[in-house]
N, C-alpha and C positions, 0 to 999 in steps of 0.2 A: 126237265133235264138240267142238270147243273154242270155247266162248261167251265173249265178251268184252264187258262193259258200257261204253257210252259215253254221254255226255250231249250232245244236240244244243246246239250254241253258243248259239242265239237263243232257243229255246223252253224250254230246259233239260229236255227229254223224253227219259227213258232210252230207250237204242237198243241192241239186241243185234247183235253183229257175229259172223256164223256164216260160215265159209269165205269170207270176202271180202264177204259181203252184208250189207247193213244191215236190220234189222228192229225196228219198235218192240216194246217188251215188252207183254205181255198187259195189265198195269196202264195202260200208256200208251194202247193201243187203247181199253180201257173208258173211260177219261177223256175220249178224243176222241169216242166215241159219246156219253157223257152231255152233253159240252159242245154237241155238235151238236144232241141232242135238245132240250136247256134253251133253245138260242137259236131253235129252230123252234116252241117251246112245245109240244113233245110229252113233256116231261119236268117236274115240278115238284120243287123242293126242299120237303120236308115234315117240318118240326120236330115232335117229339112233346110232348104236353102231359099233365099228370097230374091237373089240377084246373081250375076256373073261372078263378082268377088267371093260371095259366100260358097258358090259352087266349087270354085278353085280351091279355096281354103279346105273344104271338106275332102276333094280329090286329093290335095297335098297331105292331109291327115290320113290317108290310106283306105278311106272307105270305097267300096266298090260300087255303092248305089247312093242316090240321094232322092229326096222328095220335093217337089216344088209345086205349091198351089197358086192358083191364080189370085186369091185374095192376098197373099203373102207377097206376091210381086207388086200388086197395085198399092198395098198398104206401105210397102217400102218405099216406093216411088213418090208416095204422097206424105211421107213421114208420119204415117198413123201408127197407133199402138197395136199390139197382137190383140186380137179379138178373143182369143180362148184363154 
């Protein structure tokens, strides 16, 4: 199979050309699914916070929800770098 990557002219979405047929790339399909879910309020962008200050900044930025992990809180308090 000879795959060739193209970019859609108007949306700049990567497209695969396989034996004369155009297919969106897996990443493009995922982006489309996430965009559709976000528009239908089935998906939320959820920034991570590591302390009360970052939680307040996230709230002030207008996000409805935030993610907080135990490691992020501990690492922040110990001034350790992000592990991921």
